[in-house]
Structure formats: structure tokens, C-alpha cells
C-alpha atoms as one frame of an Amber mdcrd trajectory, in Angstrom:
protein
  -6.478  23.562  -3.950  -6.479  22.221  -7.539  -3.290  20.208  -6.908  -5.008
  18.645  -3.862  -8.139  17.783  -5.825  -5.904  16.268  -8.591  -4.103  14.140
  -6.122  -7.380  13.053  -4.419  -8.585  11.984  -7.915  -5.393  10.032  -8.621
  -5.615   8.300  -5.236  -9.179   7.369  -5.841  -8.199   5.482  -9.013  -5.457
   3.631  -7.125  -7.811   2.079  -4.773  -9.416  -1.434  -5.284 -12.793  -1.553
  -7.024 -13.959  -5.032  -6.582 -17.157  -4.351  -8.618 -14.929  -3.921 -11.813
 -12.454  -6.726 -11.105 -12.773 -10.430 -11.989 -11.742 -11.547  -8.493  -8.147
 -11.514  -9.479  -6.635 -11.300  -5.941  -8.900 -14.362  -4.989  -7.515 -16.434
  -7.804  -4.021 -15.240  -8.923  -2.477 -15.025  -5.511  -1.406 -17.918  -3.182
  -1.671 -18.129   0.515  -0.683 -20.500   3.293  -2.539 -21.531   6.373  -1.475
 -19.116   9.107  -2.775 -16.610  11.575  -3.974 -14.641   8.429  -5.529 -17.436
   6.473  -7.439 -20.448   7.687  -6.421 -22.599   4.727  -3.970 -23.153   1.802
  -4.564 -21.938  -1.678  -2.345 -22.323  -4.809  -1.642 -19.419  -7.100  -4.131
 -19.443 -10.091  -6.582 -21.549  -8.181  -9.915 -19.786  -7.281 -10.594 -19.352
  -3.569 -13.402 -21.726  -2.428 -15.355 -18.650  -1.441 -15.338 -16.881  -4.831
 -18.831 -16.815  -6.362 -19.772 -16.905 -10.026 -20.128 -13.117 -10.097 -16.520
 -12.726  -8.825 -17.694 -11.508  -5.388 -16.610 -13.078  -2.123 -19.385 -15.273
  -0.551 -18.173 -14.632   2.999 -16.938 -11.028   2.749 -18.980  -9.834   5.844
 -17.379 -12.509   8.090 -13.796 -12.838   6.736 -12.151 -12.099  10.125 -14.412
 -14.474  12.013 -13.608 -17.217   9.469  -9.904 -16.784   9.995  -9.293 -14.915
   6.738  -7.932 -11.753   8.189  -5.409 -11.530   5.396  -8.176 -10.853   2.899
  -9.379  -7.815   4.900  -5.762  -6.389   4.979  -4.965  -6.759   1.273  -5.351
  -3.753  -1.191  -4.452  -4.079  -4.849  -4.046  -0.208  -5.392  -6.543  -0.498
  -8.223  -4.542  -3.027 -10.162  -7.470  -5.467 -10.276  -9.876  -3.326 -12.118
  -6.916  -2.024 -14.507  -6.032  -5.542 -15.545  -9.673  -6.633 -15.791 -11.113
  -3.779 -17.681  -8.196  -2.305 -19.541  -5.382  -4.704 -19.994  -7.902  -7.486
 -21.002 -10.649  -5.403 -22.238 -13.273  -6.740 -19.921 -12.798 -10.277 -20.913
 -12.669 -12.503 -17.838 -10.750 -15.614 -17.227 -13.870 -17.805 -17.144 -15.079
 -16.653 -20.528 -11.566 -16.972 -22.013  -9.761 -19.761 -20.028  -6.902 -19.573
 -22.548  -6.002 -16.078 -21.263  -6.329 -17.025 -17.506  -2.608 -17.866 -16.902
  -1.408 -14.621 -18.638  -3.992 -12.518 -16.702  -2.895 -14.108 -13.268   0.848
 -13.446 -14.166   0.185  -9.876 -15.265  -1.896  -8.944 -12.157   1.133  -8.898
  -9.631   3.123  -6.774 -12.110   0.362  -4.321 -12.477  -0.036  -4.237  -8.578
   3.601  -3.237  -8.271   3.245  -0.426 -10.783   0.093   0.820  -9.073   1.787
   0.791  -5.708   4.634   2.888  -7.264   1.941   5.299  -8.697   0.547   5.617
  -5.166   3.930   6.615  -3.733   4.874   8.940  -6.609   1.457  10.765  -6.492
   1.990  11.446  -2.772   5.597  12.588  -3.328   4.399  15.027  -5.903   2.369
  16.784  -3.343   5.098  17.184  -0.759   6.457  20.711  -0.848  10.004  19.952
   0.482  10.413  17.741  -2.682   9.886  20.641  -4.979  13.482  20.525  -6.195
  12.968  16.966  -7.646   9.338  17.595  -8.813  10.174  17.346 -12.438  11.939
  14.055 -11.947   9.042  12.721  -9.831   6.595  13.714 -12.620   8.622  12.005
 -15.269   8.668   8.887 -13.074   4.955   9.031 -12.549   4.189   9.499 -16.243
   6.509   6.651 -17.246   5.022   4.300 -14.610   1.551   5.230 -15.857   2.643
   4.580 -19.462   3.846   1.115 -18.440   0.344   0.312 -16.872  -1.069   0.774
 -20.399   1.212  -1.785 -22.026  -0.410  -4.885 -23.628  -0.404  -8.171 -21.776
   2.594  -9.560 -23.700   4.690  -6.452 -23.015   3.764  -6.326 -19.349   4.744
  -9.959 -18.951   8.238  -9.122 -20.217   8.666  -5.930 -18.204  11.594  -5.741
 -15.804   9.455  -4.277 -13.033  12.214  -4.803 -10.378  14.583  -2.506 -12.373
  11.833   0.071 -12.736  11.188  -0.102  -8.912  14.832   0.366  -8.166  14.848
   3.588 -10.255  11.787   4.932  -8.727  12.906   4.102  -5.218  15.957   6.497
  -5.561  13.436   9.309  -6.093  11.232   8.166  -3.167  14.233   7.965  -0.865
  15.367  11.416  -1.861  11.829  12.675  -1.286  11.876  11.172   2.152  15.074
  12.827   3.027  13.916  16.180   1.940  10.722  16.030   3.806  12.231  14.717
   7.001  15.173  17.239   6.889  12.645  20.114   6.483  10.549  18.841   9.309
  13.651  18.583  11.557  14.536  22.199  10.786  11.134  23.172  11.940  11.253
  21.054  14.986  14.517  20.823  16.684  13.197  18.238  19.059  13.146  15.779
  16.214  16.787  16.155  15.490  18.751  12.859  15.496  15.876  10.379  14.805
  17.218   9.652  11.309  20.234   8.143  13.013  18.416   6.314  15.791  16.328
   4.311  13.450  17.108   2.825   9.907  15.705   0.683   7.103  14.465  -2.645
   8.335  14.970  -1.932  12.102  13.515  -4.670  14.249  10.846  -3.156  16.564
   8.761  -6.377  16.828   6.744  -5.985  20.046   8.550  -2.785  20.948   7.173
  -0.580  23.825   6.766   2.770  22.088   3.675   4.099  23.836   3.635   7.852
  23.457   7.027   7.840  21.624   8.065  10.895  19.683   8.891   9.296  16.348
   8.676  12.408  14.287  10.969  12.387  11.187  12.104   8.804  11.998  13.294
   6.507   9.234  11.105   3.524   9.566  11.375   2.294   6.007  10.770  -1.383
   5.995  10.730  -1.510   9.788   9.275  -4.557  11.619   6.652  -3.147  13.834
   4.758  -6.278  14.377   2.682  -6.180  17.632   4.516  -2.970  18.645   2.757
  -0.792  21.205   2.444   2.582  19.445  -0.415   4.008  21.429  -0.373   7.705
  21.327   2.868   7.776  19.380   3.754  10.729  17.169   4.589   9.488  13.748
   4.373  12.781  11.856   6.948  13.107   9.034   8.175   9.578   9.700   9.049
   7.527   6.541   6.723   4.461   6.856   7.205   2.972   3.369   7.091  -0.810
   3.613   6.887  -0.857   7.420   5.204  -3.955   8.780   2.269  -2.839  11.073
   0.703  -6.222  11.592  -1.020  -6.096  14.947   0.743  -2.859  15.856  -1.396
  -0.861  18.363  -1.969   2.610  16.791  -4.699   3.698  19.149  -4.468   7.359
  19.641  -1.381   7.596  17.364  -0.755  10.567  15.026  -0.038   9.622  11.471
  -1.482  12.570   9.727   1.795  13.769   8.068   3.648  10.489   7.940   5.284
   9.602   4.489   4.085   6.964   2.163   1.606   5.135   4.499  -0.831   2.830
   2.719  -4.223   1.550   3.357  -2.835  -2.003   3.606  -0.598  -0.949   6.608
  -3.617   0.535   8.392  -5.716  -2.426   7.807  -2.979  -4.728   9.339  -2.893
  -2.631  12.460  -5.142  -1.914  15.445  -6.518   1.550  15.965  -9.459   3.540
  17.294 -11.407   6.612  16.696  -8.620   8.718  18.289  -6.016   7.434  15.717
  -5.190  10.332  13.358  -4.714   9.336   9.813  -4.066  11.050   6.352  -7.285
  12.140   4.547  -6.432  10.081   1.557  -6.880   6.917   3.661  -9.926   5.311
   5.410 -10.402   4.159   8.890 -10.518   0.345   8.984 -14.004  -0.956   9.910
 -12.434  -3.388  12.423 -10.798  -0.597  14.609 -12.470   0.008  17.913 -14.584
   2.962  18.504
């Protein structure tokens, strides 16, 4: 019970807290006019809807205004970390000389916090017990990096660190899915049927048994996954934009994030992990 409570606490710190952020995602990140955004915005330029208090002036009607991408995004808590810790509560309006550095550090912190999310989940998975010590070391090192000063963060080779952590996450996935396959012979063979980056755009997978499937980085855009069983499936980096997850079971899926759920369609019958929230735009 204590381990679960600790993990819930960690996950709660790895979720966006806009009240303690200086609207960094609304300034630092660029976006282009598309089905997700109704306009173009350059990196480092404040969104036209950002208010003086760093809150969004149209937050309650983002989807209706063609800004669906804003409702999908989640910073894993990087925004408040950069705002309140890295820069000590000094915002980019008060200190414009720090703005450029703050905007450059934010995406780096986002990547580190994303890794913390995955590692914190990996540490709770019993089949990964044999590499728990390595996972804990990776978690502690990643957390240490998030506490670096702005100059050090800007020089960090975050890609190299991601590559090192990914080795452990991949091994975690293999251990979890192998154990699940041993317990469920019906899932045997799905590791070979699918693979990293598989193209399943618009795929008809209604009611599909996808337990233990390797869907790392899979393109599931607009896929029909109604009633599909995705327990023990590795979903790290899978693209769920407009995927239909109504009635699907994702309760024991591996490395699912809030952003992925936000990008998909679901309903009250979609089963999701307790660490995630049911998106408000999902149907009843």
C-alpha cells in the first residue's frame, strides 16, 4: 500500500499545475495552423489568448475555437518546476532578460519529467523487480538533473540520457509482457505480430485482443479500438489522435500518458489506469 501511495504522490507532481506556471507552454512552444491549431505561433512568442495572469483567456472553449491541441498537451509538471524552482518564481515578464533561457530550458525539463513519469511507473511493476535497482538509480539521476541550474540544464545532453533510460524502459516492457503472456496463453505471439512504429492508421480493431502487444510508437491515428483489450500492451509513444477507445480496456497497459488519452475519443465505459483522468471531452 505504501509503495502505491508513494507512486501516486510522485505522479501527482508530474502533472501540469497551471496555477504555478508562467504560461510556458503558451509562449515557449511553436504551433502551426492545422486540425489541432487554428493559427500559427512562433516559439517564444506569447499566444494571443494568454492573459496578464498567465492564464488562458479562452480555456473553456478551446476545442470550439479550433485549438484542440492545447487540450491534448500535458507538460508532466515541467512548467511549474521551471517557473518555481529553476527560476525561483521570477517570471519572463518581470525579467525579460531571462525569457529566452527560460523558454529554452522548458522543453528540456519536459523531457526529463516525461522520463520520470515512465520510470515511476516501471518501479511499480512487479515483473520488473529484477532491474528495480537500475530503475531506481535512473529515476534518482533523472530527478537530480531536474534540479540543475538554468545554465547546466541548457548544456545537458538530454537525448543521450533518454537513450540510456529507454534501454531500461524497453527491458521493463519485455519483462511485463512476457509475464503476462505466461499467465495468458491466448496472448502468445502478439510481440511478433506488432512492432515499434507499426502503421495502424485507421485500422479496424474493434474488439481486438491486443494484450501484451508491442505498440511502442505505433501510429493509431483514427483507429477503431472500440472494446479492444489493451492490457499489458506497451503504449509508449503511441499516437492515439482521434483513435476511438470507447469501451476499450487500458487498465494494465504499459506507459500510457494523459496526453495520449486526451488525444483520443472515449466514453464512460473506457477503462483507464487509476493514475490518469478521464478527459472531459469524452462522451458519457
